[in-house]
PAFIZA-230460 format. One line per 5 residues: number of its first residue (from 0); their letters; for each residue y, z, x of C-alpha. Coordinates in steps of 0.05 Angstrom, whole numbers, plus 5000, padded with zeros to 4 digits. Each point is the difference from the previous one (the first is absolute). Last residue first. Layout:
<recs>
NUM> A> Y,Z,X  ...;
</recs>
This chain:
<recs>
66> WESFF> 7885,5919,1710  5044,5064,5002  5019,4992,5070  5038,4940,4973  5046,5037,4956;
61> SGLLD> 5014,5052,5051  5019,4948,5058  5042,4966,4947  5042,5060,4984  5005,5025,5071;
56> DYEPL> 5016,4931,5033  5048,4988,4937  5049,5053,5024  5009,4951,5064  5038,4951,4961;
51> IETVY> 5073,4989,5028  4990,5012,5074  4935,4967,5015  4998,4944,4949  5074,4987,5009;
46> ELPTL> 4996,5007,5075  4941,4947,4996  5040,4952,4961  5058,4999,5051  5062,5044,4975;
41> GDNFA> 5068,4958,5000  5034,5040,4949  4997,4941,4954  4923,5001,5007  5002,5077,4987;
36> DRSPG> 5042,4987,4939  4958,4952,4974  4938,5037,5008  5022,5062,4967  4938,5023,4970;
31> DALDE> 4966,4977,4933  4938,5046,4987  4937,4972,5035  4954,4945,4982  5051,4945,5010;
26> LGVGF> 5006,5026,5075  4928,4980,5009  4939,5042,5004  4952,5015,5054  5042,5056,5027;
21> KRECI> 5012,4980,5072  4980,4927,4996  5032,4987,4936  5060,5035,5019  5011,4957,5061;
16> ANAKA> 4985,4938,4958  5050,5022,4947  5054,5010,5054  4986,4932,5030  5006,4966,4926;
11> TWTEF> 5063,5042,4990  5034,4973,5062  4976,4931,4983  5028,5005,4931  5067,5032,5028;
6> TMYSC> 5007,4939,5046  4986,5007,5073  5039,4996,5062  5065,5030,4985  4969,5067,4982;
1> AM> 5050,5027,4951  5063,5036,5026;
</recs>
């Protein structure tokens, strides 16, 4: 069941903001993830970023450490 208190657009914007704070890049900068499925399954934006996208932590961490 989708998050009934926000639209998919609002949900995506919140997930994007979390991703930008954590990784310094937005969702649009990463490979397409199953965001619509996560929304429809009732995950919060934080749950989506935390549970679905953790593999980017190592990838982006190594990228930014080269600067």
